[in-house]
N, C-alpha and C positions, 0 to 999 in steps of 0.2 A: 103851308107846310114847308119845312126846310129853312124857314127864316128863324134867325135867332133874335130874341128880344134883347134890347140894350140892357146891359147890366147882368145878364144871365150868362154865366160861363159855360164852357163845354163840360158835360158830365159823361163819364165812361164807366161802364160796368164790365169788369173782368170776371169771367166765370171759369172754374175748373172743376172737373169731376174726378180728378186724380185722387188716388187713395194713399199715395206716398210721394215724397219729393224726389223727382228724377229730372231728366233732361228737359222735358216739356215745361215743368213748373219753374225750373231755373231760367228757361228762355222767357217765360211770361214775366218773371220777376225782373229780368233785365229790361224787357220792354217797358214795364211799369216804372222802373227807376229812371228811364230815359225820357219820360213824358214831361212836358212843360209844367212848371209848378202851378200854373193857373188852371190845370185840368182837375176837376173834382172826380176822383177815382173811388169806386166802391168795388171791393173784392168779395165774390160770392163763391162758396164751395162747401163741400160736405165733410172734409177732414180738417180739424183745427190746425194741425201742424202744417198742412199744405197751404191753407189760407194765410197763416202767419208768415210762411216763407215768401209769399208774394208781397204781403203788406209790409214786411220789413224792408223791402227795397224802396218803398215810397218815402217821400219827405214826411217827417213826423206830423206836420200840420195838415196832411191830406189823407189821413188814415181812416177809412171806413171799411169795416169788415163784417161779414155775416156768414155764419156757419149754419147750414140747414141739415136737418136730420135725414139720413138716408132711409128711404122706405122701400123695402123689398116687395116685389109683386107677389 
């Protein structure tokens, strides 16, 4: 464990449970945009506008996004 196989790049999942774009989402987008182009980034969230705000900061070749439906208890 902890070893990376040759040819497999770094993968990172960014998750947000924010319901609107605010300071925390903007900070996450800034972080995402500053990542090395070799990092495979997936953005996961519940609100499409919030996920898109983070994804829009990524290089267009690294855009993976998933919106999950919120389930109330």
